[in-house]
Structures are given as C-alpha cells and as structure tokens.
C-alpha positions, 0 to 999 in steps of 0.5 A: 420556720422560714429560711432565706438564703442569698447565694450569688456566684463566687460568694459564700451563701448567707442565710437568715431564719425566722419563726413565722409566728414571732412578729412584733406589732412594730414589725407587722405595722412596718410590713403593712405600711411598706407593702401597702396591704395587710399582713396576710396579703403581704405573705401571700405576695411573698409566696407568689414571688413579689420582689417588693414583698420579698425585699421588705421581708429580707429587710425586716428579718435582717433588721433584727440583727442589723438595726441600722439597715435601711430598705435602700441598703438592699437595692443591690441584692440580686433577686435571682439568688434569693431562696425562700424555704419552709420545712413541711409543718409536720416535719422537723428539720434534720440536724444532720442535714446542712441544707436544713440547718442554715441559721 
C-alpha cells in the first residue's frame, strides 16, 4: 500500500491510498502513454522524485474516485507539499497510529 498525502499550509491534509498491485490494464497503459516509458520505469521515476511521474500517479489514483479529473486539473498542486509513504513490506500499519491510517 502506498499513501499520498497533500498538506499545504493552512489546509486540512488530504490523503489517497492504493495497493501497488491493483492497477488495471487501462491504468497501466495510460501511465505508460502519459509518462513515455514502461510501468517499471514509471515507478522508478516516482521513487526518484520525478514531478512528471508523481503528477501522473496522483492523477491516476484520484481518477478512481473523481473520473472527470484531468491531468491539467492538477497543475495547481504544490509538489513540495506532497508526501509519498509506503510501510515496510514486513510490517502492517498500526491501526491505532493516525499517521498510518490515512485513507
């Protein structure tokens, strides 16, 4: 599971979570087309901090609940206030810890 949190100053943080193995073919084809590389290259770019890849990732995740959202709708997001977190593979999130239950 990966959680993306957006927390600009003076605004309530917003978080989106997703399972990394739950991508549809439509989503992976779209990510590869928009990014211009394979899914593996895309996720490597996300991990390395590519703003292009991260914007596409936020867009794809948010489109699941906001189907009319366009990539251009995200141009006003401030990258400095986006955080990407993934719990260690061998560790389950603590349901008592609010930082780990953002969903």
